[in-house]
N, CA, C and O atoms as a CHARMM CRD file, in Angstrom:
* protein
*
  352
    1    1 UNK  N    -11.90000  -6.55200  -3.44100 PROA 1      0.00000
    2    1 UNK  CA   -11.81000  -5.50800  -2.45100 PROA 1      0.00000
    3    1 UNK  C    -12.22700  -4.19500  -3.09200 PROA 1      0.00000
    4    1 UNK  O    -11.83100  -3.89100  -4.21700 PROA 1      0.00000
    5    2 UNK  N    -13.01800  -3.42500  -2.38000 PROA 2      0.00000
    6    2 UNK  CA   -13.51300  -2.16100  -2.89700 PROA 2      0.00000
    7    2 UNK  C    -12.39000  -1.12400  -2.91900 PROA 2      0.00000
    8    2 UNK  O    -11.62600  -0.98700  -1.96400 PROA 2      0.00000
    9    3 UNK  N    -12.31400  -0.40400  -4.02500 PROA 3      0.00000
   10    3 UNK  CA   -11.29700   0.64100  -4.11800 PROA 3      0.00000
   11    3 UNK  C    -11.83300   1.93600  -3.52400 PROA 3      0.00000
   12    3 UNK  O    -13.03800   2.18600  -3.53600 PROA 3      0.00000
   13    4 UNK  N    -10.95100   2.73000  -3.02000 PROA 4      0.00000
   14    4 UNK  CA   -11.31600   3.98900  -2.39700 PROA 4      0.00000
   15    4 UNK  C    -11.64800   5.03200  -3.45800 PROA 4      0.00000
   16    4 UNK  O    -11.06200   5.04800  -4.54000 PROA 4      0.00000
   17    5 UNK  N    -12.58800   5.89300  -3.13100 PROA 5      0.00000
   18    5 UNK  CA   -12.88800   6.98400  -4.06500 PROA 5      0.00000
   19    5 UNK  C    -11.92800   8.14600  -3.87100 PROA 5      0.00000
   20    5 UNK  O    -12.00200   9.15000  -4.58000 PROA 5      0.00000
   21    6 UNK  N    -11.02900   8.00400  -2.91000 PROA 6      0.00000
   22    6 UNK  CA   -10.02200   9.02600  -2.63400 PROA 6      0.00000
   23    6 UNK  C     -8.65800   8.53000  -3.09200 PROA 6      0.00000
   24    6 UNK  O     -8.30700   7.37100  -2.87000 PROA 6      0.00000
   25    7 UNK  N     -7.89500   9.40400  -3.72900 PROA 7      0.00000
   26    7 UNK  CA    -6.52800   9.04200  -4.09200 PROA 7      0.00000
   27    7 UNK  C     -5.65100   9.15800  -2.84500 PROA 7      0.00000
   28    7 UNK  O     -6.05300   9.74700  -1.84200 PROA 7      0.00000
   29    8 UNK  N     -4.48000   8.60200  -2.92400 PROA 8      0.00000
   30    8 UNK  CA    -3.58400   8.63800  -1.76500 PROA 8      0.00000
   31    8 UNK  C     -3.15500  10.05800  -1.44500 PROA 8      0.00000
   32    8 UNK  O     -2.96900  10.39800  -0.27700 PROA 8      0.00000
   33    9 UNK  N     -2.99600  10.89500  -2.46500 PROA 9      0.00000
   34    9 UNK  CA    -2.62000  12.28500  -2.20100 PROA 9      0.00000
   35    9 UNK  C     -3.77000  13.03400  -1.52100 PROA 9      0.00000
   36    9 UNK  O     -3.52800  13.91200  -0.69400 PROA 9      0.00000
   37   10 UNK  N     -5.01300  12.69700  -1.86000 PROA 10     0.00000
   38   10 UNK  CA    -6.15400  13.31300  -1.18400 PROA 10     0.00000
   39   10 UNK  C     -6.21700  12.86600   0.27100 PROA 10     0.00000
   40   10 UNK  O     -6.54900  13.65300   1.15800 PROA 10     0.00000
   41   11 UNK  N     -5.90100  11.61200   0.50600 PROA 11     0.00000
   42   11 UNK  CA    -5.90000  11.09200   1.87200 PROA 11     0.00000
   43   11 UNK  C     -4.85800  11.81900   2.70900 PROA 11     0.00000
   44   11 UNK  O     -5.12500  12.21200   3.84400 PROA 11     0.00000
   45   12 UNK  N     -3.66800  11.99500   2.14200 PROA 12     0.00000
   46   12 UNK  CA    -2.59300  12.68300   2.86800 PROA 12     0.00000
   47   12 UNK  C     -2.99200  14.12800   3.15900 PROA 12     0.00000
   48   12 UNK  O     -2.72600  14.63600   4.24800 PROA 12     0.00000
   49   13 UNK  N     -3.62300  14.78800   2.19800 PROA 13     0.00000
   50   13 UNK  CA    -4.03800  16.18000   2.43700 PROA 13     0.00000
   51   13 UNK  C     -5.12700  16.25000   3.50700 PROA 13     0.00000
   52   13 UNK  O     -5.17600  17.21100   4.27500 PROA 13     0.00000
   53   14 UNK  N     -6.00000  15.24300   3.56400 PROA 14     0.00000
   54   14 UNK  CA    -7.01700  15.18700   4.61300 PROA 14     0.00000
   55   14 UNK  C     -6.36300  15.02900   5.97900 PROA 14     0.00000
   56   14 UNK  O     -6.77700  15.66800   6.94600 PROA 14     0.00000
   57   15 UNK  N     -5.35400  14.18900   6.05700 PROA 15     0.00000
   58   15 UNK  CA    -4.64300  14.00500   7.32400 PROA 15     0.00000
   59   15 UNK  C     -3.89100  15.26400   7.73400 PROA 15     0.00000
   60   15 UNK  O     -3.76100  15.55600   8.92300 PROA 15     0.00000
   61   16 UNK  N     -3.39900  16.00700   6.75300 PROA 16     0.00000
   62   16 UNK  CA    -2.69500  17.26200   7.05200 PROA 16     0.00000
   63   16 UNK  C     -3.65100  18.27600   7.69200 PROA 16     0.00000
   64   16 UNK  O     -3.23200  19.09200   8.51200 PROA 16     0.00000
   65   17 UNK  N     -4.92200  18.22400   7.31900 PROA 17     0.00000
   66   17 UNK  CA    -5.90300  19.12700   7.92500 PROA 17     0.00000
   67   17 UNK  C     -6.00100  18.88900   9.42500 PROA 17     0.00000
   68   17 UNK  O     -6.10000  19.83500  10.20600 PROA 17     0.00000
   69   18 UNK  N     -5.97300  17.63200   9.81800 PROA 18     0.00000
   70   18 UNK  CA    -6.04300  17.31300  11.25000 PROA 18     0.00000
   71   18 UNK  C     -4.77800  17.77000  11.95400 PROA 18     0.00000
   72   18 UNK  O     -4.84000  18.24600  13.08800 PROA 18     0.00000
   73   19 UNK  N     -3.63600  17.63400  11.30300 PROA 19     0.00000
   74   19 UNK  CA    -2.38200  18.09500  11.88800 PROA 19     0.00000
   75   19 UNK  C     -2.36800  19.61300  12.02700 PROA 19     0.00000
   76   19 UNK  O     -1.69600  20.15500  12.90500 PROA 19     0.00000
   77   20 UNK  N     -3.11900  20.30300  11.15300 PROA 20     0.00000
   78   20 UNK  CA    -3.19400  21.76000  11.20500 PROA 20     0.00000
   79   20 UNK  C     -4.10900  22.24900  12.33000 PROA 20     0.00000
   80   20 UNK  O     -4.13900  23.44200  12.63200 PROA 20     0.00000
   81   21 UNK  N     -4.85100  21.33000  12.94800 PROA 21     0.00000
   82   21 UNK  CA    -5.64700  21.71900  14.09600 PROA 21     0.00000
   83   21 UNK  C     -7.14300  21.54600  13.96100 PROA 21     0.00000
   84   21 UNK  O     -7.86900  21.80300  14.92200 PROA 21     0.00000
   85   22 UNK  N     -7.63400  21.12300  12.81300 PROA 22     0.00000
   86   22 UNK  CA    -9.06600  20.89000  12.66400 PROA 22     0.00000
   87   22 UNK  C     -9.47200  19.64500  13.42900 PROA 22     0.00000
   88   22 UNK  O     -8.67700  18.72300  13.61000 PROA 22     0.00000
   89   23 UNK  N    -10.72100  19.62900  13.87600 PROA 23     0.00000
   90   23 UNK  CA   -11.20800  18.46900  14.61400 PROA 23     0.00000
   91   23 UNK  C    -11.54100  17.33900  13.65000 PROA 23     0.00000
   92   23 UNK  O    -11.96400  17.56700  12.51600 PROA 23     0.00000
   93   24 UNK  N    -11.33900  16.12700  14.12600 PROA 24     0.00000
   94   24 UNK  CA   -11.55600  14.94900  13.30300 PROA 24     0.00000
   95   24 UNK  C    -13.00300  14.86300  12.84100 PROA 24     0.00000
   96   24 UNK  O    -13.26300  14.53800  11.68200 PROA 24     0.00000
   97   25 UNK  N    -13.93700  15.14700  13.72000 PROA 25     0.00000
   98   25 UNK  CA   -15.35700  15.07400  13.36300 PROA 25     0.00000
   99   25 UNK  C    -15.69200  16.03900  12.22000 PROA 25     0.00000
  100   25 UNK  O    -16.45700  15.69100  11.32100 PROA 25     0.00000
  101   26 UNK  N    -15.13100  17.22800  12.25200 PROA 26     0.00000
  102   26 UNK  CA   -15.39200  18.21500  11.20200 PROA 26     0.00000
  103   26 UNK  C    -14.78400  17.76900   9.86900 PROA 26     0.00000
  104   26 UNK  O    -15.39700  17.93300   8.81400 PROA 26     0.00000
  105   27 UNK  N    -13.59800  17.21600   9.92600 PROA 27     0.00000
  106   27 UNK  CA   -12.93600  16.73700   8.70700 PROA 27     0.00000
  107   27 UNK  C    -13.74200  15.59500   8.08900 PROA 27     0.00000
  108   27 UNK  O    -13.95600  15.55900   6.87700 PROA 27     0.00000
  109   28 UNK  N    -14.18200  14.67000   8.92900 PROA 28     0.00000
  110   28 UNK  CA   -14.95000  13.52500   8.43900 PROA 28     0.00000
  111   28 UNK  C    -16.26500  13.97700   7.81600 PROA 28     0.00000
  112   28 UNK  O    -16.67300  13.46400   6.77400 PROA 28     0.00000
  113   29 UNK  N    -16.90900  14.91300   8.44000 PROA 29     0.00000
  114   29 UNK  CA   -18.17500  15.43300   7.91800 PROA 29     0.00000
  115   29 UNK  C    -17.94000  16.12300   6.57100 PROA 29     0.00000
  116   29 UNK  O    -18.72100  15.94600   5.63600 PROA 29     0.00000
  117   30 UNK  N    -16.88400  16.89400   6.47700 PROA 30     0.00000
  118   30 UNK  CA   -16.57000  17.63000   5.25200 PROA 30     0.00000
  119   30 UNK  C    -16.29000  16.69100   4.07600 PROA 30     0.00000
  120   30 UNK  O    -16.71500  16.95400   2.95100 PROA 30     0.00000
  121   31 UNK  N    -15.57700  15.60200   4.34100 PROA 31     0.00000
  122   31 UNK  CA   -15.17100  14.69400   3.26900 PROA 31     0.00000
  123   31 UNK  C    -16.11700  13.50600   3.10100 PROA 31     0.00000
  124   31 UNK  O    -15.96900  12.72300   2.16300 PROA 31     0.00000
  125   32 UNK  N    -17.07400  13.37200   3.99100 PROA 32     0.00000
  126   32 UNK  CA   -18.04300  12.28800   3.88100 PROA 32     0.00000
  127   32 UNK  C    -17.47900  10.91600   4.20800 PROA 32     0.00000
  128   32 UNK  O    -17.80800   9.92800   3.55100 PROA 32     0.00000
  129   33 UNK  N    -16.63400  10.85900   5.22000 PROA 33     0.00000
  130   33 UNK  CA   -16.04700   9.58900   5.64700 PROA 33     0.00000
  131   33 UNK  C    -16.35500   9.37400   7.11400 PROA 33     0.00000
  132   33 UNK  O    -16.72500  10.31200   7.82100 PROA 33     0.00000
  133   34 UNK  N    -16.20200   8.13200   7.57600 PROA 34     0.00000
  134   34 UNK  CA   -16.41300   7.85300   8.99100 PROA 34     0.00000
  135   34 UNK  C    -15.12300   8.12300   9.76500 PROA 34     0.00000
  136   34 UNK  O    -14.03900   8.22200   9.19100 PROA 34     0.00000
  137   35 UNK  N    -15.27300   8.23700  11.06200 PROA 35     0.00000
  138   35 UNK  CA   -14.08300   8.45700  11.88400 PROA 35     0.00000
  139   35 UNK  C    -13.18400   7.22200  11.87100 PROA 35     0.00000
  140   35 UNK  O    -11.96200   7.33800  11.95800 PROA 35     0.00000
  141   36 UNK  N    -13.79300   6.04200  11.76100 PROA 36     0.00000
  142   36 UNK  CA   -12.99600   4.81400  11.68400 PROA 36     0.00000
  143   36 UNK  C    -12.11300   4.83200  10.43800 PROA 36     0.00000
  144   36 UNK  O    -10.95000   4.43300  10.48600 PROA 36     0.00000
  145   37 UNK  N    -12.67500   5.29600   9.32800 PROA 37     0.00000
  146   37 UNK  CA   -11.90100   5.40300   8.09400 PROA 37     0.00000
  147   37 UNK  C    -10.76000   6.38300   8.27100 PROA 37     0.00000
  148   37 UNK  O     -9.63500   6.11800   7.84900 PROA 37     0.00000
  149   38 UNK  N    -11.04700   7.51500   8.89400 PROA 38     0.00000
  150   38 UNK  CA   -10.00800   8.51900   9.12000 PROA 38     0.00000
  151   38 UNK  C     -8.86100   7.93300   9.93200 PROA 38     0.00000
  152   38 UNK  O     -7.69600   8.12300   9.58300 PROA 38     0.00000
  153   39 UNK  N     -9.17700   7.22600  11.00700 PROA 39     0.00000
  154   39 UNK  CA    -8.12700   6.68200  11.86000 PROA 39     0.00000
  155   39 UNK  C     -7.37800   5.53400  11.17900 PROA 39     0.00000
  156   39 UNK  O     -6.19500   5.32300  11.44200 PROA 39     0.00000
  157   40 UNK  N     -8.06600   4.79400  10.30600 PROA 40     0.00000
  158   40 UNK  CA    -7.39000   3.75200   9.53400 PROA 40     0.00000
  159   40 UNK  C     -6.40300   4.39400   8.56400 PROA 40     0.00000
  160   40 UNK  O     -5.27800   3.92100   8.40300 PROA 40     0.00000
  161   41 UNK  N     -6.83500   5.46900   7.92500 PROA 41     0.00000
  162   41 UNK  CA    -5.93700   6.21200   7.02800 PROA 41     0.00000
  163   41 UNK  C     -4.74500   6.74000   7.80900 PROA 41     0.00000
  164   41 UNK  O     -3.60700   6.66600   7.34400 PROA 41     0.00000
  165   42 UNK  N     -5.00700   7.27700   9.00400 PROA 42     0.00000
  166   42 UNK  CA    -3.93200   7.86400   9.79400 PROA 42     0.00000
  167   42 UNK  C     -2.90900   6.80900  10.18700 PROA 42     0.00000
  168   42 UNK  O     -1.70900   7.08400  10.21200 PROA 42     0.00000
  169   43 UNK  N     -3.38100   5.59200  10.49700 PROA 43     0.00000
  170   43 UNK  CA    -2.42400   4.53900  10.85600 PROA 43     0.00000
  171   43 UNK  C     -1.59200   4.10800   9.65300 PROA 43     0.00000
  172   43 UNK  O     -0.43600   3.71400   9.80500 PROA 43     0.00000
  173   44 UNK  N     -2.17800   4.18300   8.45700 PROA 44     0.00000
  174   44 UNK  CA    -1.45700   3.75700   7.26300 PROA 44     0.00000
  175   44 UNK  C     -0.59700   4.86600   6.66200 PROA 44     0.00000
  176   44 UNK  O      0.54500   4.62100   6.27200 PROA 44     0.00000
  177   45 UNK  N     -1.13800   6.08900   6.58500 PROA 45     0.00000
  178   45 UNK  CA    -0.45900   7.17800   5.88300 PROA 45     0.00000
  179   45 UNK  C      0.03600   8.29100   6.80800 PROA 45     0.00000
  180   45 UNK  O      0.56800   9.29100   6.32400 PROA 45     0.00000
  181   46 UNK  N     -0.12100   8.14500   8.09900 PROA 46     0.00000
  182   46 UNK  CA     0.24300   9.20700   9.02900 PROA 46     0.00000
  183   46 UNK  C      1.70600   9.60100   8.92900 PROA 46     0.00000
  184   46 UNK  O      2.58400   8.73800   8.92100 PROA 46     0.00000
  185   47 UNK  N      1.97200  10.89000   8.85300 PROA 47     0.00000
  186   47 UNK  CA     3.32800  11.40100   8.80600 PROA 47     0.00000
  187   47 UNK  C      3.96300  11.39200   7.42500 PROA 47     0.00000
  188   47 UNK  O      5.12400  11.77400   7.27600 PROA 47     0.00000
  189   48 UNK  N      3.22700  10.96600   6.42300 PROA 48     0.00000
  190   48 UNK  CA     3.78700  10.92800   5.06500 PROA 48     0.00000
  191   48 UNK  C      3.47600  12.21600   4.31600 PROA 48     0.00000
  192   48 UNK  O      2.48400  12.89600   4.57800 PROA 48     0.00000
  193   49 UNK  N      4.35600  12.52200   3.37900 PROA 49     0.00000
  194   49 UNK  CA     4.06300  13.60200   2.43800 PROA 49     0.00000
  195   49 UNK  C      4.06000  12.99200   1.03300 PROA 49     0.00000
  196   49 UNK  O      4.23600  11.78300   0.88500 PROA 49     0.00000
  197   50 UNK  N      3.86800  13.79600   0.03100 PROA 50     0.00000
  198   50 UNK  CA     3.70400  13.28900  -1.32800 PROA 50     0.00000
  199   50 UNK  C      4.93800  12.53000  -1.82500 PROA 50     0.00000
  200   50 UNK  O      4.80500  11.50200  -2.49000 PROA 50     0.00000
  201   51 UNK  N      6.12000  13.02200  -1.51100 PROA 51     0.00000
  202   51 UNK  CA     7.33500  12.35000  -1.99200 PROA 51     0.00000
  203   51 UNK  C      7.51300  10.99100  -1.31300 PROA 51     0.00000
  204   51 UNK  O      7.93400  10.02800  -1.95400 PROA 51     0.00000
  205   52 UNK  N      7.19600  10.91100  -0.02900 PROA 52     0.00000
  206   52 UNK  CA     7.29800   9.63600   0.67000 PROA 52     0.00000
  207   52 UNK  C      6.27700   8.64300   0.12900 PROA 52     0.00000
  208   52 UNK  O      6.56000   7.45200   0.00100 PROA 52     0.00000
  209   53 UNK  N      5.09700   9.14300  -0.18600 PROA 53     0.00000
  210   53 UNK  CA     4.04000   8.30300  -0.73100 PROA 53     0.00000
  211   53 UNK  C      4.46400   7.71900  -2.07700 PROA 53     0.00000
  212   53 UNK  O      4.21200   6.54800  -2.36200 PROA 53     0.00000
  213   54 UNK  N      5.10100   8.53300  -2.88900 PROA 54     0.00000
  214   54 UNK  CA     5.59100   8.07700  -4.19200 PROA 54     0.00000
  215   54 UNK  C      6.65900   7.00300  -4.00400 PROA 54     0.00000
  216   54 UNK  O      6.67700   6.00800  -4.72900 PROA 54     0.00000
  217   55 UNK  N      7.53300   7.19800  -3.04700 PROA 55     0.00000
  218   55 UNK  CA     8.59900   6.23100  -2.77600 PROA 55     0.00000
  219   55 UNK  C      8.02000   4.90300  -2.28800 PROA 55     0.00000
  220   55 UNK  O      8.50500   3.84000  -2.67600 PROA 55     0.00000
  221   56 UNK  N      7.00100   4.95300  -1.45000 PROA 56     0.00000
  222   56 UNK  CA     6.36400   3.73400  -0.96400 PROA 56     0.00000
  223   56 UNK  C      5.74700   2.96900  -2.12800 PROA 56     0.00000
  224   56 UNK  O      5.86400   1.74500  -2.19200 PROA 56     0.00000
  225   57 UNK  N      5.09400   3.67000  -3.04300 PROA 57     0.00000
  226   57 UNK  CA     4.50600   3.03600  -4.22500 PROA 57     0.00000
  227   57 UNK  C      5.59200   2.34000  -5.05200 PROA 57     0.00000
  228   57 UNK  O      5.41600   1.20300  -5.48900 PROA 57     0.00000
  229   58 UNK  N      6.70700   3.03000  -5.26200 PROA 58     0.00000
  230   58 UNK  CA     7.80900   2.45100  -6.02400 PROA 58     0.00000
  231   58 UNK  C      8.34700   1.19300  -5.34300 PROA 58     0.00000
  232   58 UNK  O      8.63200   0.19800  -6.01000 PROA 58     0.00000
  233   59 UNK  N      8.48400   1.23400  -4.02500 PROA 59     0.00000
  234   59 UNK  CA     8.98100   0.07900  -3.28700 PROA 59     0.00000
  235   59 UNK  C      8.00400  -1.08900  -3.35700 PROA 59     0.00000
  236   59 UNK  O      8.42200  -2.24200  -3.45300 PROA 59     0.00000
  237   60 UNK  N      6.70300  -0.79800  -3.31000 PROA 60     0.00000
  238   60 UNK  CA     5.70900  -1.85700  -3.41800 PROA 60     0.00000
  239   60 UNK  C      5.77400  -2.51700  -4.79200 PROA 60     0.00000
  240   60 UNK  O      5.65500  -3.73800  -4.89900 PROA 60     0.00000
  241   61 UNK  N      5.96200  -1.72100  -5.84000 PROA 61     0.00000
  242   61 UNK  CA     6.07400  -2.28000  -7.18800 PROA 61     0.00000
  243   61 UNK  C      7.33500  -3.12800  -7.32800 PROA 61     0.00000
  244   61 UNK  O      7.30700  -4.20400  -7.92600 PROA 61     0.00000
  245   62 UNK  N      8.44100  -2.63300  -6.77000 PROA 62     0.00000
  246   62 UNK  CA     9.68700  -3.39300  -6.82600 PROA 62     0.00000
  247   62 UNK  C      9.56200  -4.69200  -6.04400 PROA 62     0.00000
  248   62 UNK  O     10.05700  -5.73000  -6.48400 PROA 62     0.00000
  249   63 UNK  N      8.91100  -4.64400  -4.89900 PROA 63     0.00000
  250   63 UNK  CA     8.71000  -5.83200  -4.08200 PROA 63     0.00000
  251   63 UNK  C      7.87000  -6.86500  -4.83400 PROA 63     0.00000
  252   63 UNK  O      8.17500  -8.05700  -4.79200 PROA 63     0.00000
  253   64 UNK  N      6.82300  -6.42100  -5.51700 PROA 64     0.00000
  254   64 UNK  CA     5.99000  -7.33900  -6.29500 PROA 64     0.00000
  255   64 UNK  C      6.80500  -7.98200  -7.42100 PROA 64     0.00000
  256   64 UNK  O      6.66900  -9.17600  -7.68900 PROA 64     0.00000
  257   65 UNK  N      7.64500  -7.18700  -8.07100 PROA 65     0.00000
  258   65 UNK  CA     8.49300  -7.70500  -9.14600 PROA 65     0.00000
  259   65 UNK  C      9.47700  -8.74000  -8.62000 PROA 65     0.00000
  260   65 UNK  O      9.69000  -9.77300  -9.25500 PROA 65     0.00000
  261   66 UNK  N     10.08100  -8.47000  -7.45700 PROA 66     0.00000
  262   66 UNK  CA    11.04000  -9.40100  -6.86500 PROA 66     0.00000
  263   66 UNK  C     10.35600 -10.69000  -6.41300 PROA 66     0.00000
  264   66 UNK  O     10.92300 -11.77400  -6.55600 PROA 66     0.00000
  265   67 UNK  N      9.15200 -10.58100  -5.87500 PROA 67     0.00000
  266   67 UNK  CA     8.41300 -11.77500  -5.47600 PROA 67     0.00000
  267   67 UNK  C      8.11300 -12.65700  -6.68400 PROA 67     0.00000
  268   67 UNK  O      8.19000 -13.88200  -6.60100 PROA 67     0.00000
  269   68 UNK  N      7.77300 -12.02900  -7.79700 PROA 68     0.00000
  270   68 UNK  CA     7.49100 -12.78400  -9.02000 PROA 68     0.00000
  271   68 UNK  C      8.75700 -13.46200  -9.51800 PROA 68     0.00000
  272   68 UNK  O      8.72000 -14.61700  -9.94200 PROA 68     0.00000
  273   69 UNK  N      9.87200 -12.75200  -9.46700 PROA 69     0.00000
  274   69 UNK  CA    11.14500 -13.34000  -9.89300 PROA 69     0.00000
  275   69 UNK  C     11.50700 -14.54200  -9.01700 PROA 69     0.00000
  276   69 UNK  O     11.96700 -15.56500  -9.52500 PROA 69     0.00000
  277   70 UNK  N     11.30100 -14.42000  -7.70900 PROA 70     0.00000
  278   70 UNK  CA    11.60000 -15.50200  -6.77700 PROA 70     0.00000
  279   70 UNK  C     10.71400 -16.71600  -7.05400 PROA 70     0.00000
  280   70 UNK  O     11.18500 -17.85400  -7.05900 PROA 70     0.00000
  281   71 UNK  N      9.43300 -16.45900  -7.28300 PROA 71     0.00000
  282   71 UNK  CA     8.51000 -17.56100  -7.56700 PROA 71     0.00000
  283   71 UNK  C      8.90800 -18.27500  -8.85400 PROA 71     0.00000
  284   71 UNK  O      8.87100 -19.50400  -8.92000 PROA 71     0.00000
  285   72 UNK  N      9.28600 -17.51600  -9.87100 PROA 72     0.00000
  286   72 UNK  CA     9.73000 -18.12500 -11.13300 PROA 72     0.00000
  287   72 UNK  C     10.98600 -18.96300 -10.92100 PROA 72     0.00000
  288   72 UNK  O     11.09500 -20.06300 -11.46400 PROA 72     0.00000
  289   73 UNK  N     11.92800 -18.45800 -10.14400 PROA 73     0.00000
  290   73 UNK  CA    13.17300 -19.18400  -9.88900 PROA 73     0.00000
  291   73 UNK  C     12.88800 -20.47600  -9.11400 PROA 73     0.00000
  292   73 UNK  O     13.48900 -21.51300  -9.39400 PROA 73     0.00000
  293   74 UNK  N     11.98300 -20.41500  -8.15300 PROA 74     0.00000
  294   74 UNK  CA    11.63400 -21.61300  -7.38400 PROA 74     0.00000
  295   74 UNK  C     10.96100 -22.65400  -8.26900 PROA 74     0.00000
  296   74 UNK  O     11.22200 -23.85100  -8.14900 PROA 74     0.00000
  297   75 UNK  N     10.09400 -22.18400  -9.15800 PROA 75     0.00000
  298   75 UNK  CA     9.42000 -23.08300 -10.08100 PROA 75     0.00000
  299   75 UNK  C     10.43400 -23.77600 -10.99400 PROA 75     0.00000
  300   75 UNK  O     10.34900 -24.98100 -11.23200 PROA 75     0.00000
  301   76 UNK  N     11.37400 -23.01100 -11.48900 PROA 76     0.00000
  302   76 UNK  CA    12.41200 -23.56000 -12.36300 PROA 76     0.00000
  303   76 UNK  C     13.27800 -24.56900 -11.61000 PROA 76     0.00000
  304   76 UNK  O     13.61400 -25.62400 -12.14800 PROA 76     0.00000
  305   77 UNK  N     13.63600 -24.25100 -10.38000 PROA 77     0.00000
  306   77 UNK  CA    14.45700 -25.15600  -9.58100 PROA 77     0.00000
  307   77 UNK  C     13.69900 -26.45900  -9.30600 PROA 77     0.00000
  308   77 UNK  O     14.28200 -27.54200  -9.35100 PROA 77     0.00000
  309   78 UNK  N     12.42500 -26.34900  -9.02800 PROA 78     0.00000
  310   78 UNK  CA    11.61200 -27.53500  -8.77900 PROA 78     0.00000
  311   78 UNK  C     11.53200 -28.41300 -10.03800 PROA 78     0.00000
  312   78 UNK  O     11.62500 -29.63700  -9.95700 PROA 78     0.00000
  313   79 UNK  N     11.35900 -27.77500 -11.19400 PROA 79     0.00000
  314   79 UNK  CA    11.30200 -28.51500 -12.45000 PROA 79     0.00000
  315   79 UNK  C     12.63600 -29.21600 -12.72500 PROA 79     0.00000
  316   79 UNK  O     12.65800 -30.34600 -13.21400 PROA 79     0.00000
  317   80 UNK  N     13.73800 -28.54700 -12.41300 PROA 80     0.00000
  318   80 UNK  CA    15.06500 -29.14900 -12.60400 PROA 80     0.00000
  319   80 UNK  C     15.23800 -30.37000 -11.70100 PROA 80     0.00000
  320   80 UNK  O     15.76700 -31.39200 -12.13700 PROA 80     0.00000
  321   81 UNK  N     14.79800 -30.26900 -10.44700 PROA 81     0.00000
  322   81 UNK  CA    14.90900 -31.40200  -9.51800 PROA 81     0.00000
  323   81 UNK  C     14.09900 -32.59100 -10.02400 PROA 81     0.00000
  324   81 UNK  O     14.55300 -33.73300  -9.95800 PROA 81     0.00000
  325   82 UNK  N     12.90400 -32.31600 -10.52600 PROA 82     0.00000
  326   82 UNK  CA    12.06300 -33.40500 -11.05000 PROA 82     0.00000
  327   82 UNK  C     12.72000 -34.04900 -12.26400 PROA 82     0.00000
  328   82 UNK  O     12.71200 -35.27200 -12.40100 PROA 82     0.00000
  329   83 UNK  N     13.28400 -33.23800 -13.13500 PROA 83     0.00000
  330   83 UNK  CA    13.93100 -33.77300 -14.33100 PROA 83     0.00000
  331   83 UNK  C     15.13900 -34.61900 -13.96600 PROA 83     0.00000
  332   83 UNK  O     15.36500 -35.67200 -14.56300 PROA 83     0.00000
  333   84 UNK  N     15.91600 -34.16500 -12.99000 PROA 84     0.00000
  334   84 UNK  CA    17.08600 -34.93000 -12.56600 PROA 84     0.00000
  335   84 UNK  C     16.67300 -36.22600 -11.86300 PROA 84     0.00000
  336   84 UNK  O     17.33500 -37.25500 -12.00400 PROA 84     0.00000
  337   85 UNK  N     15.58500 -36.16600 -11.11200 PROA 85     0.00000
  338   85 UNK  CA    15.13000 -37.35200 -10.39100 PROA 85     0.00000
  339   85 UNK  C     14.64400 -38.42100 -11.37400 PROA 85     0.00000
  340   85 UNK  O     14.81400 -39.61000 -11.10400 PROA 85     0.00000
  341   86 UNK  N     14.06200 -38.04500 -12.47600 PROA 86     0.00000
  342   86 UNK  CA    13.58200 -38.98800 -13.48000 PROA 86     0.00000
  343   86 UNK  C     14.74500 -39.65300 -14.22900 PROA 86     0.00000
  344   86 UNK  O     14.63100 -40.80600 -14.64400 PROA 86     0.00000
  345   87 UNK  N     15.84600 -38.94300 -14.40300 PROA 87     0.00000
  346   87 UNK  CA    16.99600 -39.49700 -15.11900 PROA 87     0.00000
  347   87 UNK  C     17.67200 -40.60300 -14.31100 PROA 87     0.00000
  348   87 UNK  O     18.20000 -41.55100 -14.89200 PROA 87     0.00000
  349   88 UNK  N     17.66400 -40.50200 -13.03600 PROA 88     0.00000
  350   88 UNK  CA    18.37300 -41.47500 -12.19300 PROA 88     0.00000
  351   88 UNK  C     17.45900 -42.59300 -11.92400 PROA 88     0.00000
  352   88 UNK  O     17.83000 -43.54100 -11.23300 PROA 88     0.00000
């Protein structure tokens, strides 16, 4: 997947421009993005500020860590079941 040339804080500041009253077409022209990209950003980051964005990042990292822990636990449980099944 292609990474964005804009950081999340830049995206939020771009969205703040629209909230301040600038037209979407002018913002898109200024930043060199399409209107579809702008509206996709707005659906994902709309209403966020920098602190909320940081918190979302932290939650995503924690969620990834928990998913890995769960997968490891399931793998271990499966291995234990196989080992017990072979003994009987």
